[in-house]
MARGULUM-198701 format. One record per residue (C-alpha): x, z, y; residue in three letters. Coordinates in steps of 0.05 Angstrom, whole numbers, plus 5000, padded with zeros to 4 digits. Each point is the difference from the previous one (the first is absolute). Layout:
BEGIN
XZYALA ...
END
This chain:
BEGIN
307448089592MET 505749664963GLN 505650364964TYR 506749664999LEU 505750154953PRO 505550415031VAL 506849684998GLU 505750494987ARG 505649945050SER 507149994977ARG 503150145068SER 506650405003PRO 496450575035ILE 494850064944ARG 505549974948ILE 503850565034ALA 493750425005ILE 498849924925TRP 507250174985ALA 499350665039VAL 493550144964VAL 503349864933GLY 505650505015CYS 495050535019VAL 496049874937LEU 506350054957MET 501850675031GLN 492950254991SER 500149764928VAL 506650354985ALA 497050655025ALA 493749894957GLN 504349884938ALA 502450725005GLN 493050295006THR 499150114925LEU 506850344994GLU 498450445060ALA 493450194968LEU 503650164935TRP 504950455036GLN 494250375033ALA 496350064933ALA 506350284966SER 499850585048GLN 492550105009TYR 496149784939ALA 497150604961PRO 501349614935GLU 507449985017GLN 500350755013HIS 496550144935LEU 504749554961ALA 506150345032GLU 497450694982ALA 498849804928GLU 507049694997ARG 503150645026ASP 496450404946ILE 502649534947ALA 507150075027LYS 499650764997GLU 497449974930GLN 505849554980GLY 505050535024LYS 497150484949GLN 502649594941ALA 506850344997ASP 497550715011ILE 498650164926PRO 507349864983TRP 502850505050LYS 501850724980PRO 494150485000GLN 501550735018VAL 494850554991SER 499850765005ALA 495150484967GLN 498850735017ILE 495150464964GLY 498250745009LEU 495050424963GLY 498550614958VAL 501850014926GLY 505950154955GLY 505749714963GLN 502950194932ARG 506549784967LEU 501350124925ASP 506549794967ILE 501050114925ALA 505749824952GLY 505049955056ALA 507450134997GLU 502350555047PHE 507250145018GLN 502850495051ALA 506950305014PRO 501250624958GLY 493749884958LEU 502149404960GLY 495149474976ALA 493050154976ILE 495849494963ASP 492450004999GLY 499450355066ALA 493250045034GLU 498650025074PHE 493550145035LYS 498649985074ALA 493450015037SER 497050095068ALA 492550074992LEU 494450175048GLY 503949805062GLY 501449405042GLY 502649324976VAL 503149435038GLY 502849314986GLN 504549555042LEU 501549294978GLN 504049455034LEU 500249314968GLN 502949325018ALA 498449374960GLU 502849315008TRP 496549444961PRO 504949564962LEU 495749584954TYR 492549894998HIS 497349294988PRO 492950175021ALA 502550295066ARG 504249375013GLN 493949574987ALA 495950425048GLN 505449915054ALA 499949244990ASP 492450015006GLU 500550365066ILE 504949485026ARG 495649424979GLN 493950335031THR 503850065065SER 502049274996ALA 492849834987LEU 498250355065GLY 504949565038GLU 496949384970LEU 493150255020ALA 502650085072TYR 502649295000GLN 493449744974GLN 496250385054GLN 504949735051HIS 498649294976GLN 492550125000LYS 500250245072LEU 504149405021LEU 495449524964LEU 493850325031THR 503149955069LEU 502349284992ALA 493349784971THR 496150325057ALA 504949695050TYR 499249294973PHE 492550094994GLN 499950215073LEU 504349405018ALA 495149554964LEU 494050305035ALA 503349955068GLN 502049294989GLN 493049824977GLU 497450335063GLN 504649555041GLN 497349394964VAL 492850235009LEU 501150145074ASN 502949305010LYS 494349704961GLU 495150395043GLN 503149705063GLN 499349314971SER 492850134979LEU 498350265069GLN 502849385032GLN 496349564952GLN 493650395011ALA 500649915075GLU 501349264990GLU 494049954953ALA 495550335052ARG 502649545054TYR 499149374957ARG 493050234982PHE 498550125073LYS 502049305019ILE 496449724939GLY 506349774964ASP 499050434937SER 494250334964PRO 498350745005VAL 502050094927VAL 507349985022ASP 498850595047VAL 496650404944HIS 505549834951ASP 505550235048ALA 496350645015GLN 498950144926ALA 507349904985ARG 501850485056LEU 495450534973SER 502949934930ALA 507050035029LEU 498550645037GLU 497850324934ALA 506649794968SER 503850295059GLN 496450674993LEU 501450024925SER 507349825011ASN 500750525055GLN 497650534951THR 505449784951ASP 505250065055ILE 497850715017GLN 499950204926ALA 507249774988GLN 502350315066GLN 497050664977LEU 503749964934VAL 506649885035LEU 498650545051ALA 498750514945GLN 506649824967LEU 504349975063THR 496750485049GLY 499849455053LEU 494149825044ASP 495649524960ALA 498349535058GLU 507349905017SER 501949744931ILE 500849244995THR 502749564945ALA 502449294989SER 500549554940LEU 506749674985PRO 500249244998GLN 505349954946SER 498850334933LEU 504950294949PRO 501049504944VAL 504050444952ASP 496350284941VAL 500450775003PRO 501950354936GLY 502249394962LYS 503850214937ASP 500250725026THR 494350324961LEU 504050634986GLU 500350165075THR 492550145000SER 498550725017LEU 494350004950SER 504849794944VAL 505150525022GLN 494750545000GLN 497949814929GLN 507250004978GLN 500950695029ALA 493850234963GLN 502949724936GLN 506550385010ILE 496150645014ILE 496249904935ALA 506649924962LYS 502850645030THR 493750384980ARG 500949744929LEU 507250255000ARG 497550705017GLN 496850054932TYR 505249644958GLY 504050304942PRO 504050605022TRP 497649915071ALA 498450745003GLY 507050224980LEU 503150415057GLN 507350215007VAL 501950445059SER 506050405023ALA 497850725009VAL 502850625034ALA 495950634993LYS 500850745016VAL 494650514981GLN 499850755008GLN 494650464971ASP 499650745019ILE 495550584980ALA 500650685032TYR 497050704997GLN 501450615041ALA 506750174968ASN 501649384959SER 500249255003HIS 501249424953LEU 503349365027GLN 501249344964GLN 503649395029THR 500449294973GLN 504149415025ALA 500049284976LEU 503749375020VAL 499249394956GLY 495549434979VAL 492650064984LEU 496449484958ALA 492449964993ARG 497549584942ILE 492449884996PRO 497750024928LEU 492449965003PHE 495049975058ASP 493549884963GLY 500349245006GLY 500149975075ARG 506449575003THR 497249494951THR 493549945039ALA 503649925066LYS 504649484970GLN 494149594976ALA 496850055069GLU 506549785035ALA 500749414953LEU 492949775016ALA 501550075074SER 506349574992LEU 496049454966ARG 494950035056LEU 505549945053ALA 503149404964GLU 493349654997ALA 498650145073GLN 506849715019LEU 498749364962GLU 493049945031GLN 502850105070THR 505349464989ARG 494949524972SER 495150115057GLU 505449955052LEU 502649354971MET 493049704999THR 498950225072ARG 506749705019GLN 498449334970HIS 493049995030GLN 502950195068GLY 505249454999VAL 494649494983LEU 495650255056GLN 505849985050LEU 501549284982ARG 492649825005SER 499350345068LEU 506249635026MET 497249334978ARG 493250175030GLN 503350195065LYS 503949355003GLN 493649614987ALA 496250395054ILE 505649885050GLN 499749254987GLN 492550025006ALA 500750395065LEU 504549475031VAL 494949464982ALA 494250435024SER 503350105068ARG 501049255007LEU 492849894981HIS 497750515051ARG 504149675055ASP 497249324981ALA 492950275000THR 501050295070ARG 502449325023THR 494149664966GLY 495250475036LEU 503049825068SER 498849264987VAL 493250094968GLY 501949864927ASP 499150724977ARG 494750525013THR 500850725021ALA 498150224930GLN 505749594972ASP 504850375045VAL 497150674979LEU 500949814927ASN 507249795012ALA 501550655038GLU 497150434945GLN 503849614946ALA 506650155035VAL 498150745007ALA 498150064927ARG 506649704978LEU 503950465046GLN 496450604971ILE 501249754929GLN 507449915015ASP 500550715027ALA 496250274939GLN 504749644952LEU 506050285038THR 497350704994THR 498349934926GLN 507049744986TYR 503450565038LEU 495850554968VAL 501049724930LEU 507549935012TRP 500550735022LEU 495850224940GLN 504749654952LEU 505950345035CYS 496550674990ALA 498449854927HIS 507449864987ASN 502650605038GLY 503149595056GLN 495550175059LEU 504850425042THR 501650085073SER 506049554991GLN 495649474968LYS 495250055059LEU 505649895050ARG 502649404961GLU 493049724997PHE 498850085075LEU 506849705015GLY 498649374958SER 493149875029CYS 498849685068CYS 493750185038VAL 497349455046VAL 494149945046ALA 493749724971VAL 498249295020GLU 492649975014ILE 
END
């Protein structure tokens, strides 16, 4: 049996058919380009990690509202009842009454013993000045802001996890397409090898070689199918969708902008360390000089009463003014707390510098890796074009007897390996690009939409 090369027709009918197919593919590709965004929308509503982050953010917001409460007026009432007595002694007083004149050195005694006593007190206090209290309020606000940053970081983490699983799934599914196409070619070559061996045109080793390659390919397909199911399971757990219905596609064009360039301060890690530094400074202010001095406006009314069967003694006090509390000595507690707060501030400053240094190093390394992956991808694509030409030439050589079936198998596998390598480089580039966006605090829903809008997804050429 002789195999002749197939000549591709360029008739108007075939051209029209390919045009229709191209339009259908473009519409299908446009739908696939929105798959990641659709998954993200589902994950934003379903993922347990998202619900946990939202709950923690709500707690931080409620805590932030408590910062102004200590500066509001505080009103309290006190009531006491019991058994006891009350005695009032006044000596050296000046007494004056109509018709009696003035008497110096008068003494008065009043008592109600062995009866009931009671006390009623109503007090309102409005803080006016208290440095330690102001520092505590600032600390509460910064802690609340830190909770919002933690929410944003969890938001980014979820988006990065989802996008990584999506592109890993796209890679595995594309590899499966390549392996399936390679399997078809190997099966055809195996049938041809058996036929050639049957007619005595080739040795039996060609049959064994084709069968061995088929068996090895089946093992790769099984392993790859496991990877597909694993990534589908991850996406299903995040989105609540059916795992088997989730598909993904790799974009053909890649983002070329460097994420986070000259925007190190937008990193959530840096912002969190800055917030920790501010919190440490506010704690140090709580134990600074005169931080314990309190000045408050006070209004107070107090009435004490003691009564017996036939008598009672009542005393009323009223006060409206300013109350100052000045701490004089607390046994060294303030000094010890100040030293502890100062050490915490030095620790926060050191952690901030370390975070900046690590992030800058990671940024530089990431940029170098992105450039390297882009150059590798360009080289692989050039090699892929040459490999396809070599495969086509090998097929032609087999039809005229210049090449063997094993040569064709080698050429087919070379193309398949390069296709898989190209898809792997694309996935590595995309994941690294998203990681750099996350490290610099730029991985948001808006960034995802811009990324999907700038990338074009195309069908894989086998």
